C-alpha positions as CSV (number, residue, x, y, z in Angstrom):
1,M,9.9,36.0,-31.6
2,Q,10.3,32.3,-30.8
3,I,13.4,31.9,-33.4
4,E,14.9,35.1,-31.9
5,K,14.5,33.7,-28.6
6,T,16.1,30.3,-29.7
7,S,18.9,32.2,-31.4
8,K,19.9,34.1,-28.0
9,I,19.8,30.8,-26.2
10,D,22.1,29.0,-29.0
11,T,24.5,32.1,-28.5
12,L,24.4,32.1,-24.7
13,I,25.2,28.3,-25.2
14,N,28.1,29.1,-27.3
15,Q,29.6,31.7,-25.0
16,L,29.5,29.3,-22.0
17,D,31.4,26.7,-24.1
18,L,28.3,24.4,-23.6
19,S,27.6,23.3,-27.0
20,D,29.2,19.8,-27.0
21,H,27.0,19.2,-23.7
22,I,23.9,20.2,-24.8
23,N,24.3,18.4,-28.4
24,S,25.1,15.2,-26.4
25,F,22.0,15.7,-24.2
26,K,19.9,16.4,-27.2
27,Q,20.8,13.0,-28.8
28,F,18.7,11.2,-25.9
29,F,15.3,12.9,-27.3
30,S,13.0,10.5,-29.1
31,R,12.1,13.5,-31.3
32,E,13.2,17.1,-31.7
33,S,12.1,19.3,-28.7
34,S,13.2,22.6,-27.1
35,L,15.1,22.4,-23.9
36,Y,12.6,24.1,-21.9
37,I,9.6,22.2,-20.6
38,E,6.4,24.2,-20.6
39,G,4.5,24.2,-17.5
40,D,5.1,23.9,-13.6
41,Q,8.7,23.2,-13.5
42,E,8.3,22.0,-9.6
43,L,5.7,19.4,-11.1
44,H,8.1,18.4,-14.0
45,Y,11.1,18.1,-11.6
46,R,9.0,15.6,-9.2
47,Y,8.2,13.4,-12.3
48,I,12.0,13.7,-13.3
49,K,13.3,12.4,-10.0
50,A,10.5,9.8,-9.9
51,L,11.4,8.6,-13.2
52,D,15.2,8.2,-12.1
53,T,14.4,6.0,-9.4
54,I,13.5,3.3,-11.9
55,E,15.0,1.2,-14.8
56,F,13.3,1.5,-18.1
57,K,13.9,1.2,-21.7
58,A,14.2,4.2,-24.0
59,P,11.5,5.0,-26.2
60,P,11.8,4.6,-29.9
61,K,12.6,7.5,-32.3
62,V,9.2,9.1,-33.1
63,A,8.3,11.9,-35.9
64,D,6.4,15.1,-35.0
65,F,2.6,14.6,-35.0
66,T,1.9,17.9,-36.5
67,N,1.1,17.1,-40.0
68,I,-0.4,13.7,-38.8
69,K,-3.0,15.3,-36.7
70,L,-3.6,17.8,-39.5
71,H,-4.6,15.0,-42.2
72,L,-6.8,13.5,-39.7
73,Q,-8.5,16.9,-38.9
74,K,-9.0,17.3,-42.7
75,H,-10.1,13.9,-43.1
76,G,-7.1,12.9,-45.2
77,V,-5.5,9.6,-45.8
78,L,-2.4,8.8,-43.9
79,Q,0.3,6.7,-45.1
80,F,1.4,3.5,-43.1
81,E,4.6,5.2,-41.8
82,Q,2.6,7.9,-40.5
83,I,0.0,5.4,-38.8
84,F,3.2,3.4,-37.4
85,E,4.3,6.6,-35.5
86,I,1.1,6.9,-33.7
87,V,1.2,2.8,-33.0
88,K,4.9,3.2,-31.7
89,V,3.8,5.9,-29.0
90,V,0.8,4.0,-27.9
91,R,2.6,0.7,-27.5
92,Y,5.4,2.5,-25.4
93,F,3.0,4.1,-23.2
94,R,1.4,0.8,-22.8
95,Y,4.8,-0.8,-22.0
96,F,4.9,1.5,-19.2
97,K,1.3,1.0,-18.0
98,N,1.8,-2.7,-17.9
99,R,4.5,-2.5,-15.3
100,E,2.0,-1.2,-12.7
101,L,4.4,1.4,-11.4
102,E,3.4,2.8,-7.9
103,G,3.6,6.7,-7.2
104,I,3.2,9.5,-9.4
105,I,4.4,7.7,-12.7
106,G,2.0,4.9,-12.0
107,E,-1.0,7.5,-11.5
108,W,0.3,9.2,-14.7
109,M,0.1,5.7,-16.7
110,D,-3.5,5.0,-15.3
111,K,-4.7,8.0,-17.4
112,F,-3.9,6.3,-20.7
113,V,-7.0,4.4,-21.4
114,I,-6.7,2.9,-24.9
115,E,-9.8,2.7,-26.9
116,P,-10.6,-0.7,-28.4
117,K,-11.1,0.5,-31.9
118,F,-7.3,1.8,-31.7
119,F,-6.4,-2.1,-31.7
120,E,-8.5,-2.8,-34.8
121,V,-5.6,-0.5,-36.5
122,E,-2.5,-1.5,-34.4
123,K,-2.9,-5.4,-35.0
124,Y,-1.9,-4.9,-38.8
125,F,1.6,-3.9,-37.9
126,T,4.5,-5.9,-37.0
127,H,6.9,-4.4,-34.2
128,D,9.0,-2.9,-37.0
129,G,6.1,-1.2,-38.8
130,K,5.6,-3.8,-41.5
131,F,2.0,-4.4,-42.7
132,E,0.6,-7.9,-41.4
133,E,-0.2,-9.4,-44.8
134,N,-1.1,-12.8,-43.1
135,L,-4.3,-11.1,-41.7
136,D,-5.6,-10.5,-45.5
137,E,-6.3,-13.7,-47.6
138,V,-6.2,-11.7,-50.7
139,L,-2.9,-9.8,-50.0
140,F,-1.3,-13.1,-48.8
141,G,-2.2,-15.0,-51.9
142,L,-0.9,-11.8,-54.1
143,G,2.4,-12.2,-52.1
144,A,2.7,-15.9,-52.8
145,R,2.3,-15.2,-56.7
146,I,4.9,-12.6,-56.7
147,R,7.5,-14.9,-54.9
148,E,6.5,-17.3,-57.4
149,H,7.3,-15.1,-60.4
150,K,10.4,-13.9,-58.8
151,A,11.6,-17.7,-58.4
152,N,10.7,-18.1,-62.2
153,M,12.6,-15.2,-63.2
154,N,15.6,-16.1,-61.1
155,S,15.6,-19.9,-62.6
156,S,15.4,-18.2,-66.1
157,L,18.6,-16.0,-65.5
158,K,20.5,-19.2,-64.0
159,R,19.6,-21.0,-67.2
160,L,21.0,-18.1,-69.1
161,T,24.1,-17.8,-67.4
162,S,24.9,-21.5,-67.7
163,S,24.0,-21.6,-71.4
164,P,27.1,-22.8,-73.7
165,K,26.0,-20.1,-76.4
166,L,26.0,-17.3,-74.1
167,S,28.9,-18.0,-71.9
168,P,31.5,-16.5,-74.2
169,Y,29.7,-13.3,-74.0
170,L,29.1,-13.2,-70.2
171,I,31.7,-10.9,-68.1
172,D,30.4,-12.5,-64.8
173,T,27.7,-15.1,-63.8
174,Q,26.1,-12.6,-61.2
175,V,22.4,-11.2,-61.6
176,H,22.9,-7.4,-61.5
177,L,19.9,-5.1,-60.3
178,I,20.3,-2.1,-62.4
179,N,17.5,1.0,-62.2
180,D,15.2,-1.9,-60.5
181,E,15.9,-4.2,-63.5
182,E,17.4,-7.7,-63.1
183,S,20.2,-7.7,-65.8
184,L,23.4,-9.6,-67.0
185,L,26.7,-7.9,-67.6
186,V,27.7,-9.1,-71.1
187,R,30.4,-8.0,-74.0
188,G,29.6,-6.7,-77.3
189,G,28.2,-8.9,-79.8
190,F,25.7,-10.6,-77.5
191,N,22.7,-9.8,-79.8
192,H,23.3,-13.0,-81.7
193,V,22.5,-14.9,-78.8
194,L,20.6,-12.8,-76.2
195,K,17.6,-11.0,-76.9
196,G,16.8,-8.1,-74.4
197,A,16.7,-4.4,-73.3
198,I,20.2,-2.5,-72.6
199,V,19.4,-0.9,-69.2
200,G,23.0,0.4,-68.4
201,R,26.9,0.4,-69.3
202,S,29.7,-0.8,-66.9
203,S,32.9,1.4,-66.4
204,S,34.9,-1.7,-68.5
205,G,32.6,-1.1,-71.6
206,G,30.3,-4.1,-70.9
207,F,26.3,-4.0,-71.4
208,Y,23.9,-4.7,-68.7
209,V,21.1,-6.4,-70.5
210,S,17.6,-7.2,-69.2
211,P,16.5,-10.7,-71.0
212,D,13.3,-10.6,-73.0
213,S,12.8,-14.1,-71.3
214,I,11.9,-12.6,-67.9
215,L,9.7,-9.7,-69.6
216,K,6.5,-11.9,-69.1
217,S,7.1,-12.5,-65.5
218,K,8.1,-9.0,-64.7
219,E,4.7,-7.6,-66.4
220,Q,3.0,-10.0,-64.0
221,I,4.6,-8.9,-61.1
222,R,3.8,-5.0,-61.9
223,Y,0.1,-6.0,-62.2
224,I,0.2,-7.8,-58.9
225,V,1.9,-4.8,-57.2
226,Q,-0.8,-2.3,-58.4
227,E,-3.5,-4.7,-57.3
228,R,-1.8,-4.8,-53.8
229,E,-1.3,-1.2,-53.7
230,A,-4.9,-0.7,-54.4
231,I,-5.6,-3.0,-51.2
232,F,-3.0,-1.2,-49.2
233,Y,-4.9,2.2,-49.9
234,T,-8.1,0.8,-48.8
235,Y,-6.7,-0.3,-45.5
236,A,-4.9,3.0,-45.3
237,K,-8.3,5.0,-45.9
238,E,-10.0,2.8,-43.5
239,F,-7.4,3.3,-40.9
240,S,-7.3,7.0,-41.2
241,S,-11.1,7.1,-40.7
242,K,-11.1,5.0,-37.6
243,L,-8.0,7.3,-36.3
244,A,-9.9,10.5,-37.0
245,E,-12.5,9.4,-34.6
246,L,-9.7,8.9,-32.0
247,L,-7.9,12.4,-32.6
248,P,-8.5,13.5,-28.9
249,F,-6.8,10.3,-27.8
250,I,-4.1,11.0,-30.2
251,S,-3.6,14.5,-29.4
252,F,-3.3,13.5,-25.6
253,C,-0.7,10.8,-26.3
254,D,1.2,13.2,-28.5
255,K,1.1,16.0,-25.5
256,E,2.1,13.3,-23.0
257,F,5.0,11.8,-25.1
258,T,6.6,15.2,-25.5
259,K,6.6,15.8,-21.7
260,F,7.5,12.1,-21.1
261,D,10.4,12.7,-23.8
262,N,11.9,15.4,-22.0
263,Y,11.9,13.7,-18.7
264,Q,13.3,10.3,-20.1
265,A,16.1,12.2,-22.0
266,R,17.2,13.9,-19.0
267,V,17.3,10.9,-16.7
268,L,18.8,8.7,-19.3
269,F,21.4,11.3,-20.2
270,A,22.3,11.9,-16.5
271,K,22.7,8.1,-16.0
272,S,24.9,7.7,-19.1
273,K,27.3,10.1,-17.8
274,N,27.0,10.0,-14.1
275,L,25.7,13.6,-13.5
276,Q,23.1,15.1,-11.2
277,L,19.6,16.5,-11.7
278,I,19.1,19.8,-10.0
279,K,16.6,22.5,-10.7
280,S,16.7,26.1,-9.8
281,K,15.3,27.6,-6.6
282,K,13.1,30.5,-6.2
283,D,15.5,32.9,-5.0
284,S,18.8,34.5,-6.3
285,K,21.2,32.6,-4.2
286,I,24.1,30.4,-5.9
287,I,26.3,27.9,-4.1
288,L,28.2,25.6,-6.0
289,D,30.0,22.6,-4.5
290,S,32.3,20.1,-6.4
291,F,31.1,21.6,-9.8
292,I,32.9,20.9,-12.9
293,H,32.2,22.4,-16.2
294,P,31.2,20.0,-18.9
295,A,33.8,21.4,-21.4
296,L,36.7,20.7,-18.8
297,H,38.4,17.1,-18.4
298,H,40.1,16.3,-15.5
299,A,39.3,19.6,-13.7
300,K,39.5,20.7,-10.3
301,P,35.9,21.0,-8.7
302,I,34.7,24.5,-8.3
303,Y,33.6,25.6,-4.7
304,V,31.9,29.0,-4.7
305,D,29.6,30.9,-2.6
306,F,27.8,33.7,-4.4
307,S,25.0,34.7,-2.2
308,K,25.7,38.4,-2.5
309,N,24.7,40.7,-5.6
310,I,28.2,41.0,-7.0
311,L,30.9,38.5,-7.3
312,M,34.2,40.3,-8.3
313,I,36.9,37.7,-9.4
314,T,40.7,39.0,-9.7
315,G,44.1,37.5,-9.6
316,V,46.7,35.7,-11.9
317,N,46.3,35.5,-15.5
318,A,45.3,32.2,-17.2
319,G,44.3,31.2,-13.6
320,G,40.8,30.2,-14.4
321,K,38.8,33.5,-13.8
322,T,36.9,33.2,-16.9
323,M,36.1,29.7,-16.8
324,L,34.8,30.3,-13.3
325,L,32.5,32.9,-14.6
326,K,31.2,30.7,-17.4
327,S,30.9,28.0,-14.6
328,I,28.6,30.1,-12.5
329,L,26.4,31.0,-15.6
330,S,26.5,27.7,-16.8
331,A,25.3,26.1,-13.6
332,A,22.4,28.6,-13.4
333,F,21.6,28.0,-17.3
334,M,21.4,24.1,-16.8
335,A,19.4,24.4,-13.5
336,K,17.0,26.6,-15.1
337,Y,16.4,23.9,-17.9
338,I,17.0,20.9,-15.6
339,I,19.8,19.7,-17.8
340,P,22.2,17.2,-15.9
341,M,25.4,18.8,-14.6
342,K,28.4,17.5,-12.4
343,L,28.2,18.8,-9.0
344,N,27.1,18.1,-5.2
345,E,23.5,18.2,-5.6
346,H,22.8,18.1,-1.8
347,K,25.2,20.9,-1.1
348,S,24.8,23.1,-3.9
349,H,21.9,25.7,-4.3
350,I,21.1,27.6,-7.5
351,G,18.7,30.3,-7.7
352,G,16.4,31.0,-10.5
353,F,16.7,33.9,-12.8
354,K,14.4,35.0,-15.9
355,N,17.4,36.0,-18.0
356,I,21.0,35.0,-18.1
357,L,23.4,37.3,-20.0
358,A,26.9,37.1,-20.9
359,I,29.4,40.0,-22.1
360,I,32.5,37.6,-22.7
361,D,33.7,38.2,-26.3
362,D,35.7,41.2,-27.8
363,P,32.9,43.1,-29.9
364,Q,35.6,44.8,-32.1
365,N,35.7,43.6,-35.7
366,V,35.9,44.9,-39.4
367,K,32.2,44.3,-39.9
368,N,31.0,46.0,-36.8
369,D,33.1,49.0,-37.6
370,I,33.3,49.7,-33.6
371,S,35.9,50.0,-31.0
372,T,36.3,47.4,-28.2
373,F,35.0,49.9,-25.6
374,A,32.3,51.1,-27.6
375,G,31.0,47.6,-28.1
376,R,30.8,46.9,-24.5
377,M,29.1,50.1,-23.8
378,Q,26.4,49.0,-26.4
379,E,26.1,45.5,-24.7
380,F,26.0,47.3,-21.2
381,S,23.2,49.4,-22.5
382,K,21.3,46.5,-23.4
383,I,21.4,44.9,-20.0
384,F,19.8,48.0,-18.6
385,E,16.4,46.7,-20.5
386,Y,16.3,43.4,-18.2
387,K,15.2,42.9,-14.5
388,D,15.7,39.8,-12.3
389,A,19.0,38.7,-14.6
390,L,22.1,36.9,-13.8
391,V,24.7,38.9,-15.7
392,G,28.5,37.7,-16.2
393,V,31.2,40.3,-17.5
394,D,34.6,39.0,-18.3
395,E,37.5,41.6,-18.3
396,I,35.2,44.4,-17.4
397,E,37.8,47.0,-18.2
398,L,38.6,45.8,-21.4
399,G,39.2,48.5,-24.2
400,T,39.7,51.7,-22.0
401,D,41.8,53.7,-19.4
402,S,41.8,51.9,-16.2
403,D,41.1,54.8,-13.9
404,E,38.4,56.2,-15.9
405,A,36.8,52.7,-16.2
406,A,36.9,52.0,-12.7
407,A,34.7,54.9,-11.7
408,L,32.5,54.4,-14.6
409,F,31.9,50.6,-13.9
410,K,31.2,51.2,-10.4
411,V,28.4,53.6,-11.2
412,I,26.9,51.1,-13.7
413,L,27.2,48.2,-11.3
414,D,25.6,50.2,-8.6
415,E,22.7,51.0,-11.1
416,L,22.5,47.4,-12.3
417,I,21.8,46.3,-8.6
418,L,19.1,48.9,-8.3
419,R,17.3,47.0,-11.2
420,G,17.6,43.5,-9.4
421,Q,20.5,42.2,-11.5
422,K,22.9,39.7,-10.0
423,I,26.5,40.2,-11.5
424,V,29.7,38.1,-11.8
425,V,32.8,40.1,-13.0
426,T,36.2,39.3,-13.9
427,T,38.9,42.0,-13.7
428,H,42.4,43.0,-13.4
429,H,41.2,46.4,-11.9
430,K,42.7,46.6,-8.5
431,R,41.2,50.0,-8.5
432,L,37.6,49.2,-9.3
433,A,37.9,46.0,-6.8
434,A,38.9,48.4,-4.1
435,L,36.0,50.9,-4.9
436,M,33.4,47.9,-4.5
437,A,35.1,46.0,-1.7
438,D,33.7,48.2,1.0
439,R,30.1,47.2,0.0
440,D,28.1,44.5,2.0
441,D,26.7,42.9,-1.1
442,V,30.1,42.4,-3.0
443,E,31.9,39.1,-2.7
444,L,35.7,39.1,-3.8
445,M,37.3,36.2,-4.9
446,A,40.9,35.9,-6.1
447,A,42.8,33.1,-8.2
448,I,45.6,31.4,-6.5
449,Y,49.1,31.5,-7.7
450,D,51.8,28.8,-6.7
451,E,54.8,31.1,-6.2
452,Q,57.2,28.2,-5.8
453,N,56.4,26.5,-9.0
454,R,55.4,29.6,-10.8
455,V,52.0,28.3,-12.0
456,P,48.2,29.0,-11.4
457,T,46.5,26.6,-9.1
458,Y,43.3,27.2,-10.6
459,E,41.8,27.5,-7.0
460,F,40.1,30.5,-5.7
461,M,40.3,32.3,-2.4
462,H,37.2,34.3,-1.0
463,G,37.4,37.8,0.5
464,I,40.7,39.1,-0.9
465,I,42.0,41.0,-3.9
466,G,44.2,39.1,-6.0
467,K,47.4,40.0,-7.4
468,S,47.7,39.5,-11.5
469,Y,51.5,38.0,-11.8
470,A,51.8,39.6,-15.2
471,F,55.5,39.7,-14.7
472,E,55.5,35.9,-13.6
473,T,53.3,34.8,-16.4
474,A,55.7,36.6,-19.1
475,S,58.7,34.7,-17.4
476,R,56.7,31.6,-17.6
477,Y,55.9,32.0,-21.1
478,G,59.4,33.0,-22.7
479,I,59.9,36.6,-22.1
480,S,63.6,37.1,-21.1
481,N,64.6,38.1,-17.3
482,K,66.2,41.3,-18.2
483,I,62.8,42.6,-19.8
484,V,60.8,41.4,-16.9
485,N,63.4,43.1,-14.4
486,E,63.3,46.5,-16.3
487,A,59.6,46.2,-16.4
488,K,59.2,45.8,-12.6
489,A,61.6,48.8,-12.3
490,V,59.2,51.1,-14.4
491,Y,56.2,49.8,-12.6
492,G,57.9,51.1,-9.5
493,D,58.6,50.1,-5.9
494,N,55.3,51.4,-4.1
495,S,53.3,49.4,-6.7
496,E,55.4,46.3,-6.0
497,K,54.8,46.8,-2.0
498,L,51.1,46.9,-2.8
499,N,51.5,43.5,-4.4
500,I,53.5,42.2,-1.6
501,L,50.7,43.2,0.6
502,I,48.0,41.8,-1.5
503,E,49.9,38.3,-1.6
504,R,50.7,38.6,2.3
505,G,46.9,38.9,2.6
506,S,46.4,35.9,0.3
507,Q,48.9,33.9,2.2
508,L,47.0,34.7,5.5
509,E,43.7,33.7,3.9
510,R,45.2,30.6,3.0
511,E,46.4,29.7,6.3
512,L,43.0,30.6,7.8
513,K,41.3,28.4,5.1
514,Q,43.2,25.2,6.3
515,K,42.4,26.1,9.9
516,H,38.7,26.3,9.1
517,Q,39.0,23.2,7.1
518,K,40.3,21.2,10.3
519,V,37.7,23.0,12.4
520,D,34.9,21.8,9.8
521,E,36.2,18.4,9.8
522,K,36.3,18.2,13.8
523,L,32.6,19.6,13.6
524,E,31.5,17.1,11.1
525,S,33.0,14.2,13.4
526,I,31.0,15.6,16.2
527,K,28.0,15.8,14.4
528,A,28.4,12.3,13.2
529,K,28.9,11.0,16.8
530,E,26.0,13.0,17.7
531,L,23.8,11.6,15.0
532,E,24.9,8.1,16.1
533,L,23.8,8.7,19.8
534,K,20.7,10.0,19.0
535,E,19.9,6.9,16.6
536,E,21.1,4.6,19.6
537,K,18.7,6.5,21.9
538,Q,15.8,6.1,19.5
539,R,16.6,2.2,18.9
540,V,16.5,1.6,22.8
541,Y,13.5,3.6,23.3
542,E,11.8,1.3,20.6
543,E,13.1,-1.8,22.0
544,L,11.9,-0.7,25.4
545,E,8.5,0.2,24.0
546,Y,8.5,-3.0,22.2
547,E,9.2,-5.1,25.5
548,R,6.6,-2.9,27.4
549,N,3.8,-3.9,24.9
550,A,4.8,-7.6,24.8
551,L,4.7,-7.5,28.7
552,K,1.2,-6.1,28.9
553,D,-0.2,-8.4,26.2
554,S,1.5,-11.5,28.2
555,Y,-0.1,-10.4,31.4
556,E,-3.5,-9.9,29.7
557,S,-3.4,-13.5,28.1
558,A,-2.3,-14.6,31.8
559,I,-5.3,-12.9,33.4
560,N,-7.6,-14.5,30.9
561,E,-6.3,-18.0,31.3
562,A,-6.7,-17.3,35.0
563,K,-10.2,-16.5,34.6
564,L,-11.0,-19.7,32.5
565,A,-9.2,-21.7,35.2
566,A,-11.7,-20.3,37.9
567,R,-14.5,-21.1,36.0
568,A,-13.2,-25.0,35.7
569,G,-15.0,-27.3,37.8
570,D,-12.5,-30.3,37.9
571,T,-9.7,-30.0,40.2
572,K,-7.1,-31.1,37.8
573,A,-8.4,-28.9,35.1
574,I,-8.1,-26.0,37.6
575,H,-4.4,-26.7,38.4
576,R,-3.5,-27.3,34.9
577,A,-5.4,-24.0,33.7
578,M,-3.5,-22.1,36.5
579,N,0.0,-23.6,35.1
580,K,-0.8,-22.6,31.7
581,A,-1.6,-19.2,32.8
582,N,1.7,-19.3,34.9
583,Q,3.7,-20.3,31.8
584,Q,2.3,-17.2,29.9
585,L,3.8,-15.0,32.6
586,P,7.0,-13.5,31.1
587,L,10.2,-13.8,33.4
588,E,11.1,-10.7,35.2
589,K,13.1,-8.4,33.2
590,K,15.5,-6.0,34.4
591,E,16.5,-2.8,32.8
592,P,19.3,-3.4,30.2
593,Q,22.4,-3.2,31.7
594,I,26.2,-3.8,30.2
595,A,26.9,-7.4,30.0
596,Q,29.7,-8.6,32.4
597,I,31.2,-11.9,32.3
598,A,31.2,-13.6,35.6
599,E,33.6,-16.4,36.7
600,F,32.2,-19.5,38.7
601,N,34.3,-22.0,40.9
602,I,33.5,-25.2,42.8
603,G,32.2,-24.1,46.1
604,D,30.8,-20.9,45.2
605,N,27.5,-19.9,46.3
606,V,24.8,-19.2,43.7
607,K,21.2,-18.5,42.7
608,Y,19.5,-20.5,40.1
609,H,16.0,-18.8,39.2
610,S,14.5,-18.4,42.6
611,K,16.6,-21.1,44.5
612,K,20.1,-20.9,46.0
613,G,22.6,-23.5,46.0
614,V,26.4,-24.5,45.7
615,I,28.4,-25.4,42.8
616,V,29.9,-28.9,43.5
617,A,31.4,-29.6,40.1
618,M,32.3,-27.7,37.0
619,K,31.9,-29.4,33.2
620,D,33.5,-26.4,31.8
621,K,33.5,-22.5,32.3
622,N,30.0,-22.6,30.6
623,E,28.3,-25.4,32.6
624,A,28.3,-26.5,36.3
625,I,26.6,-29.0,38.5
626,V,24.7,-27.1,41.4
627,E,23.3,-28.6,44.3
628,V,19.9,-27.0,45.4
629,D,17.9,-28.3,48.2
630,G,19.4,-31.7,48.2
631,M,19.2,-32.1,44.3
632,R,21.9,-31.9,42.0
633,V,20.8,-29.9,38.8
634,R,23.2,-29.6,35.6
635,V,22.8,-25.7,34.6
636,K,24.4,-23.3,32.3
637,T,26.9,-20.6,34.2
638,K,25.2,-17.8,32.3
639,E,21.8,-18.6,34.1
640,L,23.9,-18.4,37.7
641,K,24.4,-15.4,39.8
642,H,26.9,-15.1,42.7
643,T,24.9,-15.0,46.0
644,Q,25.4,-15.5,49.9
645,I,23.4,-18.4,51.4
646,I,21.9,-17.0,55.0
647,H,21.4,-20.2,57.1
648,Q,18.1,-19.8,59.0
649,K,17.3,-20.8,62.3
650,P,15.7,-24.3,62.6
651,R,11.9,-24.1,62.4
652,T,9.0,-26.3,62.8
653,D,7.1,-27.1,59.5
654,V,3.7,-28.1,59.3
655,N,3.0,-30.4,56.3
656,L,-0.4,-30.5,55.0
657,Q,-1.6,-33.3,52.8
658,V,-2.4,-31.2,49.9
659,Q,-2.1,-32.7,46.6
660,R,0.0,-30.5,44.2
661,R,-0.5,-30.9,40.6
662,A,0.4,-28.6,37.6
663,G,0.8,-28.7,34.0
664,L,4.2,-28.2,32.2
665,K,5.1,-29.3,28.7
666,C,8.3,-30.2,27.1
667,D,8.3,-30.5,23.4
668,L,11.2,-32.9,21.9
669,H,10.1,-33.3,18.4
670,G,12.8,-33.2,15.8
671,M,15.6,-34.1,18.3
672,R,18.2,-36.8,18.4
673,A,18.0,-39.0,21.2
674,E,21.1,-37.8,22.9
675,E,19.9,-34.1,22.7
676,A,16.4,-34.9,23.7
677,T,17.6,-36.6,26.9
678,E,20.0,-33.6,27.9
679,V,16.9,-31.2,27.2
680,L,14.6,-33.5,29.4
681,D,17.2,-33.7,32.1
682,K,17.4,-29.9,32.5
683,F,13.4,-29.7,32.0
684,I,12.7,-32.0,34.9
685,S,15.2,-30.3,37.2
686,D,13.6,-27.1,36.5
687,A,10.3,-28.3,37.2
688,L,11.3,-29.9,40.5
689,I,12.9,-26.4,41.6
690,N,9.5,-24.9,40.7
691,G,7.6,-27.3,42.7
692,W,5.7,-28.9,39.6
693,D,4.3,-32.4,40.3
694,E,3.0,-33.4,37.1
695,V,4.5,-32.5,33.5
696,I,4.0,-33.6,29.9
697,V,6.6,-34.3,27.6
698,Y,5.9,-34.6,23.8
699,H,8.2,-36.9,21.8
700,G,5.9,-38.0,18.6
701,I,5.5,-41.2,17.6
702,G,7.9,-41.2,14.1
703,T,10.3,-44.2,14.1
704,G,10.2,-45.0,17.9
705,K,13.6,-44.4,18.7
706,L,12.9,-41.0,20.5
707,S,10.0,-42.6,22.2
708,Y,12.2,-45.4,23.5
709,A,14.8,-42.9,24.7
710,V,12.4,-41.0,26.7
711,K,11.0,-44.1,28.5
712,E,14.5,-45.4,29.5
713,F,15.6,-41.8,30.7
714,L,12.3,-41.7,32.7
715,K,12.7,-45.1,34.2
716,A,16.2,-44.4,35.4
717,H,15.5,-40.7,36.9
718,P,15.2,-40.9,40.8
719,K,12.6,-38.3,41.2
720,V,10.0,-39.7,38.4
721,K,7.5,-41.5,40.5
722,K,5.4,-43.0,37.3
723,F,4.7,-41.8,33.7
724,E,1.9,-43.0,31.5
725,D,0.8,-42.4,27.8
726,A,-1.0,-39.1,27.5
727,P,-4.9,-38.9,27.1
728,Q,-5.9,-39.0,23.3
729,H,-6.8,-35.3,23.6
730,M,-3.4,-34.4,24.7
731,G,-1.3,-36.3,22.3
732,G,-1.8,-40.0,23.0
733,F,0.9,-42.4,22.2
734,G,3.1,-39.6,21.1
735,A,3.2,-38.1,24.8
736,K,4.1,-39.1,28.1
737,L,2.1,-37.6,31.3
738,V,5.0,-37.8,34.0
739,T,4.3,-37.5,37.9
740,L,7.4,-36.3,39.9
C-alpha cells in the first residue's frame, strides 16, 4: 500500500513538472526519507520556522538505523562503521544542545540526556570514524610493529631497484601494488637475478613480481593484522553490549533525528534557493501572489485568486493555461508537504487537500488500446472515488465533439462539486465556459493576447472568457495568410463578431484592472500614512506617560527631602536640606509644542526663568547679555522669552534682618579652566537670580590648575562676599563654599 502511494506521488510530481525541484530538495536530507512528515503538521511547521531563524551547520550523512537496532535487539555484534553512525547522530545533537538555544528548539534539545555509559563507547572514535588505537597499549604496539615491517619492506624493495644486476630487467623503478601485493615491473629473463612470485602481467608484456626477500615481513604483518582484528572484535562486542543497554536512548535519537532531518532539509534548501516556507491551511481557498513554478526560469509571477469551487481557464493557445493549472496544483502539493517554493508568503493562502489529482496527459497509446476520450472517461470515473480533493484537468474537451462534451462535462463538474471537490480546468470550450459562467461558485480566467505584437503575454484576466486566437497563432508559426483568411471565411462572420465581443470585454477588463491598480496604490499610501500617524500618536503617548511617571517620582523624592529637613535641628542644615529638596523638584514643563525660532535684538524686553530684564548686548544670535534687577547676566537666547515689563507703582519695602542661606552645587570636574569659569559664571548668575546666598563649587584637587582658576574667578566676581574650603565631609580641599 505504501509503495502504491509513493508511486502515485511520483506520478503526480512528474505530471506537475516538479521532478527537478524535488530531487534538488532531497539532496539536503542526511538520509533517505519520505516527503511527508508524520504527526502534527502545525507543530512541525512551528519547529521549521523556529529553525529558520538561526544559523547552523548541516548534519552529516547518516545511515538508516533499522538494521542497527535489529542487531542490538538480538544482542548481535555491530561493526565499527555501524557504531559510528550512532555516534555521529549523538554528537550532532550535542552540538545543538551546547549552543543553549532559546524557544522551542532549546526546549527540544533539553530532552536529550546522554548517558555516561555512551561516552565510554564514543571516546574510541575520531571525528572521521577511525578507531583511537592510542587508547589501547597493545593495539598501539601492534600498529608500531606493522609500520616497522612496512619500512623494512620498502627498504628491501629500494635496494632491489638500485641493484646493478637487476637494473637491466627493470621496466621502471616504482613499487607497484597489484592484488594487495607490493611488486616490481620487470622484463622476461628476470628469474636469473630475482627470486619471487609473479602476481600479474602488464599491457606491454612485463611481469609484476613480488620478491621473496619481503615475504617474511609480509607474513609477520599478516599475523599482526589477525591479532589486531581479534582485539577489534573484542571491542566491537563490548561496545555492542553497552549500546544494547542504551537501546531506548538510541531509538529516541533515531526518531528525533528523522524529524530534525526533515526540518533542516527544508530550512537549508529554502535558504540556498531564496525560497519561502509555507504550509497548507485548514480550508480550501487558494490565493497565489508572485508564485513562480520551479520548472520555469525568468517567468512572470502568477497572481490568482481561486476561492471558489471551479476555476475555468480559457484563452490564447500557448498562452500559459496549462502551466497556470500546474502552478496551482504544484503550490497545493508543496504546501501540503511544506516544501519551499517561490511566492509572497505574506499575501498567499493555500488550502489543505487530502488528495491532489491531475488529468493532464493524453491517455491514448498502443499499449492501452484505448481512445483519448475513453481514457479521459476512465480517469474521471476514478475521481468520483475521492472526497476533499483538488483536481486539475487540462484541455477538458480533448478527444470528442465540443457541443456534446460541453453538456456532459457540465453535469460531471456539477457532480464533483457536490462531492466536495475543487477543480481547475483549462479549455477552448466557449460553450462549456458559457454554461458554467452563470454559477456563483465558478471563477473565469482568460489568457491575455498582445494584438499589436501578435504574441501571448502569459498574463491572465479574472472574470472573462478568453479568445483562443487560433488564426493568429497559425500565422505566427508560418501558416500562409491565404490559408488563414480562407479559414476565417469558413468560420463565419457571426463567430468572428462573437470573438470581437469577447476581445472587447477583455480590453474593458484590462482598463478596469489598471484603474483598480491605481486605486490600490492610493489605498496603500493612505494606509501607510494612517499607520505612521498611529505610531506617532503611540510614541507621543508613551513619552507623556514617561514624563508623568518621572514627575511623580521627583515630587515624591522632594517631599521626602522636605520631611528630613523638618526633622533637622540645625538652622543651616534645615536650609540646606530644603535647598536640596528644591533642586529635586523638576522645572515646570508645558505641553509639547512645535518649536519656533525666536529672534532677539538689543533693547528687547525678555523673561529669563522667573525674572524679567532687558537685552543690553548680543554676542551672537545664540547668546545675549541681559540686565536683570541691576545685574548683567550672560545667557543663551534659547532660554529667553519675549515679554513686556510692567512698571509697578513705588512701594514701601520693609526689610527684615533674616539670614537666607541655602545650598546649591556646581560640579566642574573634568573641565578645562576656560570652560569651567564660563560654567561657573552662569551658575552664580542663576543662583543670584533665584535668591541663593550660599553655594558649593566642586573642582577637585588634581594638578591644581582648575582649583587656581576657580579661586581667581571668585576673587574677581563682584557678587562674591567670601569663599572658603568646604568641610571635610562636603569635599574638603576639592570644593569651595561660596557666600553671595
